[in-house]
C-alpha positions as CSV (number, residue, x, y, z in Angstrom):
1,X,68.5,-128.7,7.6
2,X,68.0,-128.6,3.8
3,X,69.5,-125.8,1.8
4,X,67.2,-122.7,1.3
5,X,66.9,-121.5,-2.3
6,X,65.9,-117.9,-2.8
7,X,66.0,-115.5,-5.7
8,X,67.1,-111.8,-5.5
9,X,67.4,-108.9,-7.9
10,X,71.0,-108.8,-9.3
11,X,71.5,-105.3,-8.0
12,X,71.7,-106.6,-4.4
13,X,74.5,-109.1,-5.0
14,X,77.0,-107.0,-3.2
15,X,75.1,-107.2,0.0
16,X,76.8,-110.6,0.6
17,X,80.2,-108.8,0.7
18,X,81.6,-107.6,4.1
19,X,80.8,-103.9,4.7
20,X,80.2,-102.1,8.0
21,X,77.4,-100.0,6.5
22,X,75.1,-101.3,3.8
23,X,72.8,-98.5,2.6
24,X,70.1,-99.1,0.0
25,X,67.7,-96.3,-0.9
26,X,65.6,-95.0,-3.8
27,X,62.1,-95.4,-5.2
28,X,59.1,-97.6,-4.5
29,X,59.0,-101.3,-5.6
30,X,62.8,-101.6,-5.5
31,X,62.4,-104.8,-3.4
32,X,64.7,-103.4,-0.6
33,X,62.7,-104.6,2.4
34,X,61.9,-107.9,0.8
35,X,65.5,-108.5,0.0
36,X,66.9,-107.4,3.4
37,X,64.3,-109.6,5.2
38,X,65.1,-112.7,3.1
39,X,68.9,-112.3,3.3
40,X,68.8,-111.8,7.1
41,X,66.6,-114.8,7.7
42,X,68.9,-117.0,5.6
43,X,72.0,-115.7,7.4
44,X,70.3,-116.5,10.7
45,X,70.0,-120.2,9.7
46,X,73.7,-120.4,9.0
47,X,74.9,-119.4,12.5
48,X,73.6,-118.1,15.7
49,X,73.0,-114.3,15.4
50,X,71.4,-111.4,17.2
51,X,69.7,-109.1,14.8
52,X,68.2,-105.8,15.9
53,X,65.4,-104.4,13.7
54,X,64.8,-100.7,14.4
55,X,63.3,-97.5,13.1
56,X,62.8,-94.0,14.4
57,X,59.2,-94.4,15.5
58,X,57.8,-97.8,16.6
59,X,55.0,-97.5,19.1
60,X,54.1,-101.2,18.8
61,X,55.3,-104.4,17.1
62,X,52.8,-103.6,14.3
63,X,55.0,-100.7,13.2
64,X,58.0,-102.9,12.7
65,X,59.2,-105.4,10.0
66,X,57.9,-108.2,12.2
67,X,55.0,-109.0,9.9
68,X,57.3,-108.9,6.8
69,X,59.7,-111.3,8.3
70,X,56.9,-113.7,9.3
71,X,55.6,-113.7,5.7
72,X,59.1,-114.4,4.4
73,X,59.6,-117.3,6.8
74,X,56.6,-119.0,5.2
75,X,57.6,-118.1,1.6
76,X,61.1,-119.6,2.3
77,X,59.6,-122.7,3.9
78,X,61.5,-121.9,7.2
79,X,58.5,-122.5,9.5
80,X,60.3,-125.5,11.0
81,X,63.3,-123.3,11.8
82,X,61.9,-120.0,13.1
83,X,59.2,-119.4,15.8
84,X,57.6,-116.0,15.8
85,X,56.2,-114.7,19.1
86,X,54.4,-111.4,19.6
87,X,57.7,-109.6,20.3
88,X,60.5,-111.5,18.7
89,X,61.4,-114.2,16.2
90,X,63.7,-117.0,17.3
91,X,65.6,-119.8,15.4
92,X,66.3,-123.3,16.6
93,X,70.1,-122.5,16.6
94,X,69.6,-119.5,19.0
95,X,69.3,-116.8,16.3
96,X,67.0,-114.0,17.5
97,X,65.4,-111.0,15.9
98,X,64.4,-108.2,18.3
99,X,62.3,-105.1,17.5
100,X,62.9,-101.7,19.1
101,X,62.0,-98.2,18.1
102,X,65.0,-95.8,18.5
103,X,63.0,-92.8,19.8
104,X,60.9,-94.6,22.3
105,X,63.5,-97.2,23.4
106,X,66.9,-95.4,23.5
107,X,68.0,-96.9,26.8
108,X,67.1,-100.5,25.8
109,X,69.1,-100.0,22.6
110,X,72.1,-98.6,24.4
111,X,72.2,-101.5,26.8
112,X,72.2,-104.2,24.0
113,X,75.3,-106.3,23.7
114,X,76.5,-108.6,21.0
115,X,74.3,-107.4,18.1
116,X,75.6,-108.9,14.8
117,X,73.4,-106.9,12.4
118,X,71.2,-103.9,12.9
119,X,68.6,-103.3,10.3
120,X,67.3,-99.7,10.2
121,X,64.0,-99.6,8.2
122,X,62.5,-96.3,6.9
123,X,65.8,-94.7,7.7
124,X,64.9,-91.4,6.1
125,X,63.3,-90.5,9.5
126,X,66.3,-91.3,11.6
127,X,67.5,-88.2,13.5
128,X,71.1,-87.3,14.3
129,X,70.4,-88.1,18.0
130,X,69.1,-91.5,17.1
131,X,72.1,-92.3,14.9
132,X,74.4,-91.3,17.7
133,X,72.7,-94.0,19.8
134,X,72.7,-96.8,17.1
135,X,76.2,-96.5,15.6
136,X,78.2,-96.9,18.8
137,X,75.8,-99.6,20.2
138,X,76.5,-101.9,17.2
139,X,80.2,-102.5,18.2
140,X,80.7,-106.3,18.0
141,X,83.7,-107.3,15.9
142,X,82.5,-107.8,12.3
143,X,79.0,-106.3,13.1
144,X,77.1,-104.6,10.3
145,X,74.4,-101.9,10.0
146,X,71.9,-102.4,7.2
147,X,69.9,-99.3,6.2
148,X,66.9,-99.1,3.8
149,X,64.7,-96.1,3.0
150,X,62.7,-94.3,0.3
151,X,64.4,-91.1,-0.8
152,X,62.9,-88.0,0.7
153,X,64.8,-84.8,1.4
154,X,68.4,-83.9,0.6
155,X,69.3,-83.1,4.2
156,X,67.7,-86.1,6.0
157,X,70.4,-87.3,8.4
158,X,71.1,-90.6,6.8
159,X,70.8,-89.4,3.2
160,X,73.2,-86.5,3.9
161,X,75.7,-88.8,5.7
162,X,75.9,-91.5,3.1
163,X,74.8,-90.0,-0.2
164,X,75.3,-86.2,-0.2
165,X,78.5,-86.2,1.8
166,X,81.4,-88.7,1.5
167,X,80.2,-91.8,3.2
168,X,82.1,-93.3,6.2
169,X,84.8,-96.0,5.5
170,X,83.5,-99.5,4.7
171,X,80.2,-98.3,3.2
172,X,78.2,-99.9,0.4
173,X,75.6,-97.4,-1.0
174,X,73.1,-98.5,-3.6
175,X,70.3,-96.6,-5.2
176,X,67.5,-98.8,-6.6
177,X,64.0,-98.4,-8.0
178,X,61.3,-100.5,-9.7
179,X,63.7,-100.7,-12.8
180,X,65.9,-103.0,-10.8
181,X,63.1,-105.3,-9.7
182,X,62.5,-108.2,-12.2
183,X,59.6,-109.4,-10.1
184,X,57.6,-106.2,-10.4
185,X,53.9,-107.1,-10.6
186,X,51.5,-105.8,-13.2
187,X,49.5,-104.0,-10.4
188,X,52.6,-102.0,-9.3
189,X,53.6,-101.3,-12.8
190,X,50.1,-99.9,-13.6
191,X,50.2,-97.7,-10.4
192,X,53.6,-96.4,-11.5
193,X,52.5,-95.6,-15.1
194,X,49.3,-93.9,-13.8
195,X,51.3,-91.6,-11.4
196,X,53.9,-90.9,-14.1
197,X,51.1,-89.6,-16.4
198,X,49.1,-87.7,-13.8
199,X,51.7,-86.3,-11.4
200,X,55.3,-86.4,-12.9
201,X,56.9,-84.7,-9.9
202,X,55.4,-87.3,-7.5
203,X,56.5,-90.0,-9.8
204,X,60.1,-88.8,-9.8
205,X,60.2,-88.9,-6.0
206,X,58.1,-91.9,-5.1
207,X,58.9,-94.3,-8.0
208,X,62.2,-93.1,-9.5
209,X,63.7,-92.3,-6.0
210,X,64.7,-88.7,-6.8
211,X,64.9,-86.2,-4.0
212,X,61.7,-84.4,-3.1
213,X,62.2,-80.9,-4.3
214,X,59.0,-79.0,-4.8
215,X,57.5,-77.4,-1.7
216,X,53.8,-77.7,-1.1
217,X,52.2,-74.7,-2.8
218,X,55.3,-74.2,-5.0
219,X,54.9,-71.0,-7.1
220,X,56.7,-72.5,-10.1
221,X,55.7,-76.1,-9.5
222,X,54.2,-76.9,-12.9
223,X,57.0,-75.2,-14.7
224,X,59.8,-76.9,-12.7
225,X,58.1,-80.3,-13.4
226,X,58.2,-79.5,-17.2
227,X,61.9,-78.5,-16.9
228,X,62.6,-82.0,-15.5
229,X,60.3,-83.9,-17.8
230,X,61.7,-82.3,-20.9
231,X,65.3,-82.9,-19.9
232,X,66.2,-79.2,-19.4
233,X,68.1,-79.9,-16.2
234,X,71.4,-81.2,-17.4
235,X,75.1,-80.6,-17.6
236,X,75.7,-77.3,-19.6
237,X,79.1,-76.5,-20.9
238,X,80.0,-72.8,-20.8
239,X,80.3,-71.1,-24.2
240,X,83.4,-69.0,-24.0
241,X,82.4,-66.6,-26.9
242,X,78.9,-66.1,-25.6
243,X,78.1,-63.2,-23.2
244,X,77.0,-64.0,-19.6
245,X,74.3,-61.7,-18.2
246,X,73.7,-61.5,-14.4
247,X,70.4,-61.0,-12.7
248,X,70.3,-60.1,-9.0
249,X,68.2,-59.5,-5.9
250,X,70.1,-57.4,-3.4
251,X,69.2,-58.3,0.1
252,X,70.0,-56.4,3.3
253,X,69.7,-58.7,6.3
254,X,68.6,-61.6,4.1
255,X,70.3,-63.2,1.1
256,X,71.7,-61.4,-1.9
257,X,71.4,-63.7,-5.0
258,X,72.9,-63.7,-8.5
259,X,71.9,-65.8,-11.5
260,X,74.3,-66.1,-14.5
261,X,72.7,-66.7,-17.9
262,X,73.9,-67.3,-21.5
263,X,71.5,-66.9,-24.4
264,X,72.4,-69.5,-27.0
265,X,70.0,-69.6,-30.0
266,X,66.5,-69.6,-28.5
267,X,67.7,-71.1,-25.2
268,X,68.2,-69.3,-21.9
269,X,71.0,-71.3,-20.3
270,X,71.4,-70.7,-16.5
271,X,75.0,-71.7,-16.0
272,X,75.8,-70.5,-12.5
273,X,74.3,-69.0,-9.3
274,X,75.6,-67.4,-6.1
275,X,74.1,-66.2,-2.9
276,X,75.3,-65.0,0.5
277,X,74.2,-62.7,3.2
278,X,75.6,-60.0,5.4
279,X,78.4,-59.3,2.9
280,X,79.2,-55.9,1.3
281,X,79.3,-54.9,-2.4
282,X,83.1,-55.6,-2.5
283,X,82.4,-59.3,-1.7
284,X,80.0,-59.8,-4.6
285,X,82.2,-57.8,-6.9
286,X,85.1,-60.1,-6.0
287,X,83.0,-63.2,-6.7
288,X,81.7,-62.0,-10.1
289,X,85.3,-61.2,-11.2
290,X,86.7,-64.5,-9.8
291,X,84.2,-66.4,-12.0
292,X,85.8,-64.7,-15.0
293,X,82.9,-65.0,-17.4
294,X,82.6,-63.1,-20.7
295,X,80.1,-60.6,-19.2
296,X,77.4,-58.7,-21.0
297,X,74.9,-56.7,-18.9
298,X,74.3,-56.8,-15.2
299,X,70.6,-56.5,-14.4
300,X,69.8,-55.2,-10.9
301,X,66.6,-54.4,-9.0
302,X,64.8,-51.1,-8.9
303,X,66.3,-49.9,-5.6
304,X,69.9,-50.5,-6.6
305,X,70.3,-46.9,-7.7
306,X,68.5,-45.4,-4.7
307,X,70.4,-43.1,-2.4
308,X,70.4,-44.2,1.2
309,X,71.3,-42.4,4.5
310,X,74.9,-42.8,5.5
311,X,76.0,-43.9,1.9
312,X,78.0,-41.6,-0.2
313,X,77.6,-43.9,-3.2
314,X,74.5,-46.0,-3.9
315,X,74.6,-49.8,-4.6
316,X,74.7,-49.4,-8.4
317,X,77.6,-46.9,-8.2
318,X,79.5,-49.1,-5.8
319,X,79.4,-52.0,-8.2
320,X,80.4,-49.7,-11.1
321,X,83.3,-48.4,-9.0
322,X,84.4,-52.1,-8.7
323,X,84.3,-52.6,-12.5
324,X,80.9,-54.3,-12.7
325,X,79.3,-52.7,-15.7
326,X,77.2,-52.0,-17.7
327,X,74.4,-52.2,-15.2
328,X,70.7,-51.9,-16.1
329,X,68.1,-51.2,-13.5
330,X,64.9,-53.3,-13.8
331,X,62.0,-51.1,-12.7
332,X,59.5,-52.5,-10.2
333,X,56.5,-54.4,-11.5
334,X,53.3,-52.9,-10.1
335,X,51.8,-56.3,-9.3
336,X,53.7,-59.2,-7.8
337,X,51.4,-61.7,-9.5
338,X,52.3,-60.2,-12.9
339,X,56.0,-60.7,-12.2
340,X,55.3,-64.3,-11.1
341,X,53.4,-65.0,-14.4
342,X,56.2,-63.5,-16.4
343,X,58.6,-65.9,-14.8
344,X,56.3,-68.9,-15.4
345,X,55.9,-67.9,-19.0
346,X,59.7,-67.7,-19.7
347,X,60.6,-70.9,-17.8
348,X,59.5,-72.9,-20.8
349,X,62.6,-71.6,-22.6
350,X,65.1,-72.0,-19.7
351,X,67.7,-74.7,-19.2
352,X,69.6,-75.2,-15.9
353,X,73.0,-76.6,-15.3
354,X,73.0,-79.8,-13.3
355,X,76.6,-80.8,-12.5
356,X,77.8,-84.4,-12.6
357,X,78.5,-86.3,-9.4
358,X,82.0,-87.4,-10.5
359,X,84.7,-86.5,-12.9
360,X,86.4,-83.1,-13.5
361,X,83.0,-81.4,-13.9
362,X,82.4,-81.9,-10.1
363,X,85.0,-79.2,-9.3
364,X,84.2,-76.8,-12.1
365,X,84.2,-73.2,-11.2
366,X,85.9,-73.9,-7.8
367,X,86.6,-70.9,-5.7
368,X,88.3,-72.0,-2.5
369,X,87.5,-68.9,-0.4
370,X,83.7,-69.2,-0.9
371,X,81.5,-70.8,1.9
372,X,81.3,-74.6,2.1
373,X,78.5,-75.8,-0.2
374,X,79.0,-72.9,-2.6
375,X,82.5,-73.5,-3.8
376,X,81.8,-75.2,-7.1
377,X,79.4,-74.4,-10.0
378,X,77.5,-77.6,-9.3
379,X,76.9,-76.8,-5.7
380,X,75.9,-73.2,-6.5
381,X,73.4,-74.2,-9.1
382,X,71.9,-76.9,-6.9
383,X,71.2,-74.1,-4.3
384,X,69.7,-71.8,-6.9
385,X,67.4,-74.5,-8.3
386,X,66.3,-75.5,-4.8
387,X,65.3,-71.9,-4.3
388,X,63.0,-72.0,-7.4
389,X,61.6,-75.3,-6.3
390,X,60.8,-74.1,-2.8
391,X,59.4,-70.6,-3.6
392,X,55.9,-71.1,-2.3
393,X,52.6,-69.7,-1.4
394,X,51.9,-69.9,2.4
395,X,48.8,-71.9,3.3
396,X,46.1,-70.1,5.3
397,X,44.6,-72.7,7.6
398,X,41.8,-70.4,8.7
399,X,40.4,-69.7,5.2
400,X,41.6,-73.1,3.8
401,X,43.4,-71.3,0.8
402,X,46.9,-70.4,-0.2
403,X,47.7,-66.7,0.2
404,X,47.8,-64.4,-2.8
405,X,51.5,-63.4,-2.6
406,X,54.5,-65.8,-2.2
407,X,55.8,-66.4,1.3
408,X,59.1,-64.7,2.1
409,X,61.8,-67.1,3.3
410,X,65.2,-68.5,2.3
411,X,64.0,-69.3,-1.2
412,X,62.7,-65.8,-1.9
413,X,65.8,-63.9,-2.9
414,X,67.0,-66.5,-5.4
415,X,63.5,-66.6,-7.0
416,X,63.3,-62.8,-7.0
417,X,66.6,-62.6,-8.8
418,X,65.2,-65.0,-11.4
419,X,62.2,-62.7,-11.8
420,X,64.6,-59.8,-12.6
421,X,65.5,-61.9,-15.7
422,X,61.8,-62.5,-16.5
423,X,60.9,-58.8,-16.1
424,X,64.0,-57.1,-17.5
425,X,65.7,-59.1,-20.2
426,X,64.4,-58.8,-23.7
427,X,66.6,-59.6,-26.7
428,X,65.8,-57.2,-29.6
429,X,66.9,-57.3,-33.2
430,X,68.6,-54.3,-34.8
431,X,68.1,-53.6,-38.5
432,X,71.4,-55.3,-39.1
433,X,69.9,-58.5,-37.7
434,X,72.1,-58.6,-34.7
435,X,70.7,-58.8,-31.2
436,X,70.7,-56.0,-28.7
437,X,69.3,-56.1,-25.2
438,X,66.9,-53.8,-23.5
439,X,65.3,-53.5,-20.1
440,X,61.5,-53.3,-19.7
441,X,60.5,-50.4,-17.6
442,X,57.4,-50.2,-15.4
443,X,55.8,-47.0,-14.0
């Protein structure tokens, strides 16, 4: 047969190299499915191959990439080579594409023999159980697993395995978006520009391929979007000669959370974060000391100086006994909605540390004895920022409205700690022109 000539975005050149796992993810219009389909069809003309096309949910052939492959066969002028039936696509040399959904056809997939390439489309939805079926099934010598998906959540099984964690050996991992697609149509470009203007947060996830962060009904949704849009989520070096103030929410059975902030000029720079649960005061005292910042004032919630049954020293006194001082108590705000608004107002002057993914900064602030996922400054700040993004109003299906007060869940304590900053921290100038700090008090 005559040679097939096809063009591909340059970013996908390495797909021709031998890797066990080939993972391509990111934003819309990155030409991932288009590229995978074309390359697999061309490979199928070169030698006899068995190619499994799968996804988590596939109730019928219409849910698969069957139609995409049929269209590409015509565009590549391969109609003389491939024959498409209702359930498969076959080549004259014996190459065959088969289509099975992982969730509904686990036994059929397990029984497959001799698969050369498995293409997992919409892999963001693949569960850990499904992956445990697919990976050992594709066991032929030299076989490959091709994975494509639009970025969704940080802890989606495939994304965590190949992007968040260290990927398995022999992995090629590429993030792509519309920027890598030289064949982007004017229609798609117009759609992208419209969403970027109208809903920047959606644009970042859908088109730019960033992780989806904001929860539905996010309390600080608009303000978090502005933080990203204005570039206030970035690597922040620590100023050694600048005081670090802490702001905390002290949980009992749920999380205790601490934010660490430096005021530089007119900027409130949040440089670190820590949370944990079911630990005593001695643990948090140890963490604060281990970070070894040039501390200023420690702001704590209104009940930190309350005496409790069975305690000879209240929480504030216990921290002071451990050397954490001075401590200022932030009095409770009469109305939760007022505290939320204070936090929204001040977020416009806040900057948040976003650690780099490589280099020495990746292990900055490393404390070995802290829990996994909280050992470095980068990891801790990611957790804190996630809390602000996911602090939300719960939706009331009966009344078709969001509830008045924020929902209490894992994101609450980190967000409440941030609101201690919004309520309690006010820089005030002395007559000498120097700054001093005071705590707002509420009846």
